[in-house]
C-alpha positions in Angstrom: 0.0 0.0 0.0 2.8 2.4 0.9 4.3 2.5 -2.7 0.9 3.4 -4.1 0.4 6.2 -1.6 3.9 7.7 -2.3 3.4 7.4 -6.0 0.0 8.9 -6.0 1.0 11.9 -3.8 4.1 12.6 -5.9 2.1 12.3 -9.1 -0.6 14.6 -7.8 2.0 17.2 -6.7 3.6 17.2 -10.1 0.1 17.4 -11.8 -0.7 20.4 -9.6 2.6 22.1 -10.7 1.9 21.1 -14.3 -1.5 22.8 -14.1 0.2 25.9 -12.6 2.8 26.1 -15.3 0.0 26.0 -17.9 -1.4 29.2 -16.5 2.1 30.8 -16.3 3.2 29.5 -19.7 6.4 28.0 -18.4 7.0 25.6 -21.2 10.2 23.8 -19.9 8.7 23.1 -16.5 5.4 22.1 -18.2 7.2 19.4 -20.2 9.3 18.2 -17.2 6.2 17.9 -14.9 4.2 16.3 -17.7 6.8 13.6 -18.1 6.9 13.0 -14.4 3.1 12.7 -14.2 3.2 10.0 -16.8 6.5 8.4 -15.7 6.0 7.8 -12.0 2.9 5.6 -12.2 4.4 3.7 -15.1 7.6 3.1 -13.2 5.7 1.7 -10.2 3.8 -0.6 -12.6 7.0 -1.7 -14.2 9.0 -2.7 -11.1 6.2 -4.7 -9.5 6.2 -8.5 -9.0 4.5 -10.6 -11.6 2.2 -11.7 -8.7 0.6 -8.2 -8.6 -2.3 -8.0 -11.0 -4.7 -10.9 -11.8 -3.8 -11.4 -15.5 -0.1 -10.8 -15.4 0.8 -14.5 -15.0 -2.3 -15.6 -16.9 -1.6 -14.0 -20.3 0.6 -10.8 -20.0 4.0 -12.4 -19.1 3.3 -15.7 -21.0 2.5 -13.8 -24.2 5.6 -11.6 -23.8 7.8 -14.7 -23.3 6.3 -16.1 -26.5 7.1 -13.0 -28.4 10.8 -13.1 -27.3 11.0 -16.5 -29.1 10.3 -15.0 -32.6 13.2 -13.6 -34.5 11.3 -11.8 -37.3 8.2 -9.7 -37.5 7.0 -11.7 -40.4 7.0 -15.0 -38.4 5.3 -13.2 -35.5 2.5 -11.8 -37.8 1.9 -15.3 -39.1 0.7 -16.2 -35.6 -2.1 -13.6 -35.6 -5.5 -15.2 -35.2 -3.9 -18.7 -34.6 -5.7 -20.0 -31.5 -2.9 -22.6 -31.0 -1.0 -19.7 -29.4 -2.1 -17.9 -26.2 -2.1 -14.7 -28.3 -4.6 -16.1 -30.8 -7.5 -13.8 -29.8 -5.4 -10.7 -29.1 -5.9 -7.5 -31.1 -3.2 -6.6 -33.6 -2.3 -3.4 -31.8 -1.4 -5.3 -28.6 0.4 -8.0 -30.6 2.6 -5.4 -32.3 3.3 -3.8 -28.9 4.3 -7.2 -27.6 6.7 -7.8 -30.4 8.4 -4.4 -30.4 8.7 -4.5 -26.6 10.4 -7.8 -26.8 12.9 -6.2 -29.2 13.8 -3.6 -26.6 14.3 -6.1 -23.8 13.5 -9.7 -23.0 12.5 -8.7 -19.5 8.7 -8.6 -19.1 9.0 -5.8 -16.5 9.9 -3.4 -19.4 6.6 -4.5 -21.1 4.7 -3.8 -17.9 6.3 -0.3 -17.8 5.4 0.4 -21.4 1.7 -0.7 -20.9 1.3 1.7 -18.0 3.3 4.5 -19.8 1.0 4.3 -22.8 -2.1 4.4 -20.6 -0.8 7.3 -18.5 0.2 9.2 -21.7 -3.2 9.0 -23.2 -4.8 10.0 -19.9 -2.6 13.1 -19.7 -3.1 14.0 -23.4 -6.9 13.8 -22.8 -6.7 16.2 -19.9 -4.2 18.5 -21.8 -6.5 18.5 -24.8 -9.3 19.8 -22.6 -7.0 22.0 -20.4 -9.3 25.0 -20.7 -12.1 23.0 -19.2 -10.4 20.2 -17.1 -8.1 20.3 -14.1 -5.1 18.1 -14.8 -4.6 17.7 -11.1 -8.1 16.5 -10.4 -8.2 14.3 -13.6 -5.0 12.5 -12.6 -6.4 11.9 -9.1 -9.5 10.4 -10.6 -7.4 8.1 -12.8 -5.0 7.0 -10.0 -7.8 6.3 -7.5 -10.3 4.6 -9.7 -8.6 3.2 -12.8 -4.8 2.8 -12.3 -4.9 -0.5 -10.4 -7.3 -2.0 -12.8 -4.6 -1.6 -15.5 -2.4 -4.0 -13.6 -5.0 -6.6 -14.5 -6.9 -5.5 -17.6 -3.8 -4.5 -19.6 -5.2 -4.7 -23.1 -8.6 -3.2 -22.2 -7.0 -0.4 -20.2 -4.9 0.7 -23.2 -8.1 0.6 -25.3 -10.0 2.7 -22.7 -7.2 5.3 -22.4 -7.2 5.7 -26.2 -11.0 5.9 -26.2 -10.8 8.6 -23.5 -8.5 10.6 -25.8 -10.9 10.1 -28.6 -13.7 11.4 -26.4 -11.7 14.4 -25.4 -11.3 15.2 -29.1 -15.1 14.7 -29.6 -16.1 17.3 -27.0 -13.4 19.8 -28.0 -13.6 22.3 -30.8 -11.0 20.4 -32.8 -11.3 20.5 -36.6 -12.3 17.2 -38.3 -13.0 15.9 -34.8 -15.4 13.2 -36.0 -12.8 11.7 -38.3 -10.2 11.9 -35.6 -12.5 10.3 -33.1 -13.3 7.4 -35.6 -9.6 6.8 -36.3 -8.6 6.7 -32.6 -11.4 4.4 -31.8 -10.4 2.0 -34.6 -6.9 2.1 -33.1 -8.3 1.3 -29.7 -10.2 -1.7 -31.1 -6.9 -3.1 -32.2 -6.0 -3.5 -28.5 -9.4 -4.7 -27.3 -12.5 -5.3 -29.3 -14.8 -4.0 -26.5 -13.6 -0.5 -27.5 -16.5 -0.5 -30.0 -18.5 0.7 -26.9 -16.9 4.1 -27.6 -19.3 4.6 -30.5 -22.0 4.9 -27.8 -20.3 8.1 -26.8 -20.5 9.4 -30.3 -24.2 8.7 -30.5 -24.8 10.4 -27.2 -22.8 13.4 -28.2 -24.8 13.8 -31.5 -28.0 13.9 -29.5 -26.9 16.1 -26.6 -24.3 18.4 -28.2 -24.9 22.1 -27.5 -28.3 21.4 -26.0 -29.1 23.7 -23.1 -32.9 23.5 -23.7 -35.4 21.5 -21.7 -35.4 17.8 -22.0 -36.7 16.9 -25.5 -38.7 14.0 -26.8 -35.7 12.6 -28.7 -33.6 12.7 -25.5 -36.4 11.0 -23.5 -36.6 8.2 -26.2 -32.8 7.8 -26.1 -32.9 7.5 -22.3 -35.6 4.8 -22.5 -33.6 2.9 -25.1 -30.4 3.1 -23.1 -32.1 1.8 -19.9 -33.9 -0.9 -21.9 -30.8 -2.1 -23.6 -29.0 -2.1 -20.3 -31.7 -4.1 -18.6 -31.9 -6.7 -21.4 -28.2 -6.6 -22.2 -27.5 -10.2 -21.2 -30.3 -11.8 -23.4 -29.4 -9.5 -26.3 -25.7 -10.7 -26.1 -26.9 -14.4 -26.0 -29.3 -13.9 -28.9 -26.6 -12.3 -31.1 -24.3 -15.2 -30.3 -27.0 -17.7 -31.2 -27.7 -16.2 -34.6 -23.9 -16.0 -35.4 -23.5 -12.2 -35.2 -21.3 -12.4 -32.1 -18.4 -14.7 -31.4 -19.2 -17.1 -28.7 -16.1 -16.3 -26.7 -17.5 -12.9 -25.9 -20.3 -14.6 -23.9 -17.7 -14.8 -21.1 -18.5 -11.2 -20.5 -22.1 -12.1 -19.5 -21.7 -15.7 -18.2 -19.6 -14.8 -15.2 -16.6 -17.0 -16.1 -13.5 -16.5 -14.0 -13.2 -13.7 -11.4 -14.9 -15.8 -8.7 -13.4 -13.8 -5.9 -15.1 -10.6 -7.0 -18.4 -12.3 -7.8 -18.7 -13.7 -4.3 -18.2 -10.1 -3.0 -21.8 -9.5 -4.0 -23.1 -12.6 -2.1 -25.5 -10.6 0.0 -27.9 -7.9 -1.1 -26.9 -5.5 1.7 -23.2 -5.7 0.7 -24.2 -5.2 -3.0 -26.0 -2.0 -2.1 -22.9 -0.8 -0.2 -20.7 -1.6 -3.2 -23.0 0.3 -5.6 -23.3 3.3 -3.2 -19.5 3.6 -2.9 -19.0 3.1 -6.6 -21.5 5.8 -7.5 -21.3 8.4 -4.7 -18.4 10.4 -6.3 -20.9 11.4 -9.0 -22.7 13.6 -6.4 -20.7 16.6 -7.5 -22.1 16.3 -11.0 -25.6 16.4 -9.6 -25.0 19.3 -7.2 -23.2 21.4 -9.9 -24.8 20.0 -13.0 -25.8 23.5 -14.3 -22.1 24.5 -14.3 -21.4 21.9 -17.0 -23.0 23.8 -19.8 -23.7 21.9 -23.0 -22.0 18.8 -21.6 -24.5 18.5 -18.6 -26.8 15.8 -20.0 -24.0 14.0 -21.8 -22.0 13.5 -18.6 -25.1 12.7 -16.5 -26.3 10.0 -18.9 -22.8 8.5 -19.1 -22.9 8.4 -15.3 -26.3 6.6 -15.4 -25.0 4.0 -17.8 -21.9 3.5 -15.7 -23.9 2.8 -12.6 -26.5 0.7 -14.6 -23.9 -1.7 -16.0 -22.2 -1.9 -12.6 -25.6 -2.9 -11.1 -25.9 -5.6 -13.8 -22.5 -6.9 -12.8 -24.2 -8.5 -9.9 -25.4 -11.2 -12.3 -22.1 -11.2 -14.2 -19.0 -9.4 -13.0 -17.6 -9.2 -16.5 -20.2 -6.5 -17.1 -17.9 -4.4 -15.0 -15.5 -4.4 -18.0 -18.2 -2.7 -19.9 -19.0 -0.2 -17.1 -15.2 0.4 -17.0 -15.5 2.5 -20.3 -18.0 4.7 -18.7 -16.1 4.8 -15.4 -13.0 6.1 -17.4 -15.0 9.1 -18.5 -15.0 10.2 -14.8 -11.4 11.3 -15.5 -12.9 14.1 -17.6 -16.3 14.7 -16.1 -15.2 14.9 -12.5 -12.2 17.2 -13.4 -14.3 19.9 -15.1 -13.1 23.2 -13.6 -16.6 24.7 -13.6 -17.6 22.1 -10.9 -15.1 23.8 -8.5 -15.2 27.4 -9.8 -14.7 30.4 -7.6 -12.0 28.4 -5.7 -10.9 31.3 -3.7 -14.4 32.5 -2.7 -15.8 31.6 0.7 -19.5 30.9 1.1 -21.6 29.7 4.1 -23.4 27.3 1.8 -21.3 24.2 1.9 -22.8 22.8 -1.3 -21.8 25.9 -3.1 -18.4 26.2 -1.5 -15.7 25.2 -4.0 -13.3 24.0 -1.3 -15.9 21.7 0.2 -16.8 20.3 -3.2 -13.2 19.7 -4.2 -12.1 18.0 -1.0 -15.4 16.0 -0.8 -14.8 14.6 -4.2 -11.2 13.7 -3.4 -12.4 12.1 -0.2 -15.0 10.0 -2.1 -12.4 8.9 -4.6 -10.1 7.8 -1.8 -13.1 5.9 -0.3 -13.5 4.2 -3.7 -9.8 3.2 -3.7 -9.8 2.1 -0.1 -13.0 0.0 -0.4 -12.5 -1.7 -3.8 -8.7 -1.8 -4.2 -7.5 -2.1 -0.6 -10.3 -4.0 1.1 -11.9 -6.1 -1.6 -8.6 -6.3 -3.5 -10.2 -6.0 -7.0 -7.6 -6.9 -9.6 -5.4 -8.4 -6.9 -2.9 -5.5 -6.6 -2.6 -5.5 -2.8 -0.1 -6.0 -1.2 2.3 -4.3 -3.6 5.3 -6.5 -4.1 8.5 -5.3 -5.8 10.0 -7.4 -8.6 12.7 -9.9 -7.6 14.4 -10.4 -11.0 
């Protein structure tokens, strides 16, 4: 636990300095602190034992060891899609990353570092892209306390989610050709994990809610009903698509609850399930309290939050649905870091709910609660205790 605390505090400090240098336009210090913000969590991920993170010894290290045995890129490419290899169902993006990492070093710790570095880089780039709207300090805290440890386990999907986050940051920015850029980055994300197609849901939601400050419209109500309906009947829809051949059967593991027995049993009682959902969802309270400060993104962020919580609730029947909720959870990095939520930061008010200091520290406290409960106590993704590498 101590290595996480030290890493998170140092990263948060450098993120705060980085945000300050943005205001003061100190380019050299900006670059140095940006590198440190990305580098510190990546270094911690790289020097960990292979026992830290559920999937490290299941597929990450074995697939890396396999890549070191190939002497040419051509022979490695020939293994793509071959289920005789452990990498048979992996996306091409991850396979190329495996191969080129194995050319740098035959030590899998380097690969673990690169995975975390890529994820951290896209998280930072997403926040930097929206630097006029998002607090880099708050965004990095959200990432570290809710998503960082998950990347120790869900390596492929975490890379995909980080790329999708960057695509989302482009989508809600004023970038030229943003729809084309969004599409390109999502396609790249799919090459790391096919579940990244979920990012197109963000595009659909954006089209409907963009620049909409009017009262709730009929089309938005219809969409909300459709989203809730699809969420409720998600499991039978997946099973039906598999039965008619439109979905590969191995994707049913996301709804059949295969694997992850430790976490599934965490929801053994209804009371404990309610506690889990409460702690998972409570950090969204700032979006509700200050929803009017989000401007045109208000309904977009709120609906994504609803979908996040809905899929998490459905994970009571199959924890693999958490992996779908994880894409919506990742958007918290942007939505909870919106500066307008904590505006007038130097103004004191007797109304606690309007006091920026209260809202900021309350949000951080709730994020720490999330980390304490899910990562430290329930040990999701099996990242506690932290153990340093021994080779």
